[in-house]
N, C-alpha and C positions, 0 to 999 in steps of 0.2 A: 670576488670570484670563488673564494674558498667556500663561502656559504652556498653559492649556486651549485658547486660540485657536490656538496653534502646533500642538497635536495635532489639532485639528479640521481645520485647513488641510492638514495632512499626509494625513489620511484622505481628504479631498475630492480632493486631487491624485491619490492612489493609485486612488481610485474612477474618476476621469476617465480615467486611463491604462488601467485594466482595461476600461472600456467601449470605448475607442478600439481596443484590441487585439481585442476581440470583434467589432467591426463591420468592421475592416480586414483581418482574417485571411482567407486564401483556403483553402477546404477542398480538400484533395487528393482526387483521384478514385481510388477503389479498384477495381482490375480483378480482384479475387478473386471467383470464382463463389460466390455465397452462396444464390441462388435464394430469398431471403427476401422476404416480403410487407411487411416493415417498413423496407426500405431502398430508396433511389433510385439506387444505384450501377449501372453499366452491366449487370453480370451478376447483378442481383437481379430479382425478379419482381413488383415493386409495380404496374407498369403493367398486366400481365396480370390480376392479382388484382382491380384496380379495373374491368376491362372484363368480367369474368365475368358480372355480372348482365345485360349486353346480349346475351351469347352464349347464356345459358340462361333467357331471358325473365323477367328480374327475380328470379331465384333467387339471393339474395345468399349468397356462400360463407361457410361457418363454418370458422374456423381451428382445427386440432386440435393439441394438445400431448400426446397420449397414443398409446401403441403400438396396433397393429392388434388385439391381443388384447382390450384394454380397450374399444376402439371397437366391436368385435363384440358384447361383452357389453352395451354401451349400446344397440345397435340391434336386439338380439334380440326386443324387444317391439314393434318398428316394422314395419309392412307396406308402407310407402311406399318404392319404389325410389329410389336415389340414385346420384350420381357421386362417386367417391373419387379425388382427384387427388394423385399423389405425384411431385413434380418436384424433382430434385436431381442432384448430381454422381454419387452412387452411392446404391444402396438396399441396406442391410445389414439383413437380418432373420434372426432365429433360426427354428428349425423351428416353434415355437409361433405366432409372428406369421405365418409363411407359411401355416400351416393356417387361421388365422383369416381371412387375406386371401382364400384360395381359397373358404372357406365363405361369405364375403360375396358373392363372385361367383356361387357356385352358387345362392344365394338370389334371384338376379335383379337384382343391382346391377352397376354398371359401374366398373371400376378402370382408371384411366389412369396409366401409369408412363412418365416421361421420365427416363432415366438412362443413363450410360455404362458402368455396371457393376452387377451384381446379386449378391446372396449366392448361394452354391452351392445351398442348399436351394431357393431360389426359381427358379433356372435349371432345376434338375432337374424341378421341378413344372410349370413353364410349357412346357418343350420348346423354347424359343428364348431368345436372350440376345445382348447387344451384344458385338461383336468389333471390333478395330482395323481400320479401312478402309485397304486398300492403295491410296492415292491415287497416280495416275500423272502428275500435273501436273509442270510444270518449275519454277514459282516461286509461292510462296504470295501474292505481291504482284501477280501478273499476273491481270487481270480475266478474260482468256480462260480461264484454268485454274481459276477459282473454282468450287468445287463448287456444284451447284444441287440444289434439292429439287423434285420434282414428284409428281403423283398418277397412279394407274393409270387407264386409259381407262374401265373399267366404272363408275367412280364420278364422274369429272368429264371432260366432253368437252374442256374447255379444257386445252391443254398448256402453259399459262403456268408458268414455273419461277421459283424464289425463291432468290436468291443468298445464300451464306454463305462466310465465310473458311474455307479448308481446315483451318486449325489449330483452328477451332471445330466442324468437321464431320468428325471423325476416326473415328467409329464407325458401323458398319452392323450389321445383325441377322443372326445365324446361326440357321437353323431345323434342328432335328434331324429325322431320318427318321421318328421316331415321332409327330411332330406334323404330320401331313399336312393337318389341317383348318385350319391357320393361313392367314389371308388377308393378302396384302400390299397395303397401302393407299398407300404412298408409297415412292419410290426416289430416290437421288441421281443426278447426271448420269452416273455410271459404271454405273448399272443395279443397284446394290446396294440391298437393302431397308433402309429406315430407320424405317418405321412399319408395324406389323402388328397384327392382333387375332386372338383365339382365343375361341371360344364354349366356356364351361365351365359345365355345368349350365344354369341359366336366364339367366345373365349373360355379359358379355364382359370379357376382359382386353385392354387396349391397351398396346403398348410402343413408345416412340419412343426411338431411340438418340442423338438430338441434343438434349439438354435445353437447350443454350444458345439454341436457336431460340425458346424461350419466355421469354427474358429481356428486360429493358428495351431493351437494345442493338439487338435484332432486331425488337422489336415496334413501336417508334416510327417507323422508316422506313416510309413509306406503301406501298412495294412489297412488304413482307413481312407486313403484318398480315393480308392475305387468306389466306396459307398457314396461319397459326395458327387463323383462324376455320374453315377447312375441316377442320383436324385435330379440332377439337372438335365439328364438325357430325355426326360419326359417333356421338357420345354422345347419349343421349336427353335430352329436356328434363326435368330433375328437380333436386331439391335438390343442392347441391354442397358437398363437404367438402374443405378444403385442408389437406394434411398439412405440419406444421412439426416434428413430433417427430423424424423421422429426419434432420433437419438440425441442429437446435439442442437437442434434448432436451425435457424437460417445460417448461422456461422458467418455473418457478413461483418467484416471489420470496417469501421469508419475512420480508422487512423490513417493519416497520410503516409505512414511508414509501414503499412500492412504487409508489403512485400518482404521487408526486412524481418518483421516479427513472425512471418509464416515459416521462415527458414531457421533451423536451430543454430547453424553456424553464424549466419548473419545476425541473428538475435544476440548471440554471445559477443560478437564483435561490437555491436551497438552498445551493449551494457559496459564493456570495457572502455569504449570511447568516452562514454558519459562519466565513468569513474575517474579516468585520468584527466579529463577536462576539469572536473571539480577539484582534483588535487592541484592542478596547475593554477587554477584561480585562487586556491587557498594559499599557496606559497607566494604567488606574485602579488597578493594583496598587502603584503608587508612593505614598509617603506624601504626603498632601495637606495639608501644613503647612510652616511656615517651617523652614529648616534650623537644627537645634540647634547652637549654637556649641560647639566643644570647649574646655572649661575645664581648663587645666593645673593639676595639684595644686600646692600650695605646696611650694616647695623647702625641704628640711631644711638650714638654714644653720649648724647646730651645728658640723659638721666644718670649714666654712670659718672660723667664728669661732675654733675651737680652733687651727686652722692659723695664722691671723693672730696670735692671742695668743702662740703658741709662737715665731713668728718675732720678735715684739716682745721677749720675754724673752731669746731667744738673741742678738739684736742688742745688747741691753744687758748681756749676760754675767751675767744674774741667774740663775745655775744653781739656787740654793736655791729661789727662787720658782717656777721651772719644775718642779722636782722636787716641790714641794709641790702644785702643780696636778695633776700626774700621779698622786700618791698619793691625792688627793681623788677623782679620776676612777676610780681603781682600786677604792677603797672603795665608791663609789656603784654601780659595776658589779657587785661581789660581792654587795652588799646586794640589788640588783634581781634578779640571776639565782639566787642561792642562799638569799635571805631570811635573810642573816646580816650582822651588823654586826661587821666584823673589828676586833679589838684586837691590834695588832701586838706589844705588850709581853707578851702572855699566851700561854703554851703551849697552854692549853685552847682558845683561839680558833683556833690553827693546826690542832689536831686536828679541830675541827668542819669547817674548810674542806677539810682533807685527806679527810675522810669524804664530804663532799658532792661533791668534784671527782674523787676517785679518784687524786689525785696523791700520791706518797709523802710521808710526814710530814716527812722530813728536808729535802726540797726546799721544802716550804711553810714550814718553820721557818726555813730560810736566807733566803727572800724576806722573811718577816716581820721577822727580825733586821736585815736590810739596810735595810728601810723604817724601822724604829725607830731605827737608827743615823743615818739621814739626818734624821729628825724632830728628833733631839737635837743635831744639828750646827748651828753658827752659819753655816757656809759650806761648800760642797762644790765639788769640782773637776769639770771636764768629764768626766773618766774615770769618776767616780762616777755621774754622770748617765747616761752611756752604759751602764754596767753595770746600773743600775736599769731602764733601758728594755728591755735584753735579757732580764733576768730576768722582767719582766712579760710580754713577748711570748711567752717560753717557757712561762710559766704558762697563758696563754690558749690557746696552740696545743695543749698537752697536755690542757687541759679540753675543747677541741673534739674532739680525737681520741678521748677517752674517751666523750664523748656519742655519737659516731657508732658506736662499737663496741657500746654498750649499746642 
C-alpha cells in the first residue's frame, strides 16, 4: 500500500504541474497570413466571417472545402443567386476550376476575390490581375507615407480614406486593353486601382488586390471597418459561401475521433487521458507481490572435504592411506562414467576399460598394474604416490580428449 500511495502522489504532482503549465503558458502570436475563419491570429479572417451575417442581412455564410468544379455541380440545380467569397494570399486554379467559376458568374452569381496573385488561366479569363505596386514613400513607418484606400466618387461622395501599412498594401490591379468594361471601385493614395469589378454574363466578378485589408488586424480598428463594409456593399444581399479549399484543401479528417480533435479543449483532454493511461500501465506492469528472496543453492562440499582429508594424510605422511583413498575415488569414478567395476589384477578388466575410454590397452594395463602393486604394498614412498597421481591425471585427460573427438 505504501508503494501505491507513492505512485498516486507522483501522478497527482505530475498532473498539477501539467495544469500549471497549461494555465501559465503564453500563446505566441503568429503573423503568418492564413485568412482562415478558424483562427484568431492577426492575419486570419475570423472577425470578418462572424460579421458577414450583419453585412448580408442575416445570411449566415457556409464554409466550403471543395473546389469550384464540385461547387458548381452542387449549385446546378439551384436558382437562387449567391455570393462566392475567395479571400487568400493567392488563388491558384486549374483551367477546369476557372471554367466552373466563370460559369457560376455567367449564371447570375457574384464572385468576390481578394488575392495578391492569381493563376494564369484565371488572369487571362478575367482580363485584370494584381501587380506589385510601385510605392513612392520614404519610410514604411512614417504615418504620412502610409498608403490609404478610398472609393471612386460615383459610388461614395465621402472621400474618407482608410490607412494600411505599405508592406501590407503592395499590390494594385492591372487591367488589359481587352477588358474595357472593367469598373474601378477603389484606389490607393497613389491613384492605382485596388478594387475592380467586371460584368460577365448575368453576374459580376470582383477583385481586390489587398487581401490583408479583410483580416482581423485591419477589421478590428474602428477606422477601417467602414471600408470593408463598403467593399461588400457592391455585392447583392444573397446567401454567402466562404471558400477555404484554396487555402487549406478539403480538410476532411478520417479519424474516428475527429470531433474530439477539432475542439481544442477536447483535444487537450484526450492527450491527458492518453498520458495518464500510459503512466497507469507503466506502474501497474510491476509485480504486485513481495520480493522473492534469492536462495543460494547448497554448496558441494565434497571437494573441500577431500582437500582437507588429503592435507591430513599428507601431514601425517601416511602415503599408503592417501593412495588407497585415491584408488577408491578412481574406481568409483570409472564405475559411474563407464558402468564398469575395475579389477586391477585382471587383464580382461583392463581391456574393457580400454574399449570404453579409447585409451591404448598398454597404457591402461600399466596403470592397473601400478594400482595393483600399490594395493599389495605395505608402505609406499612419496615418489610412488606422485607417479600414481600423474598416471591417473593422464588417464582422465586422455579420456576427456577422446570424448570431445567422438
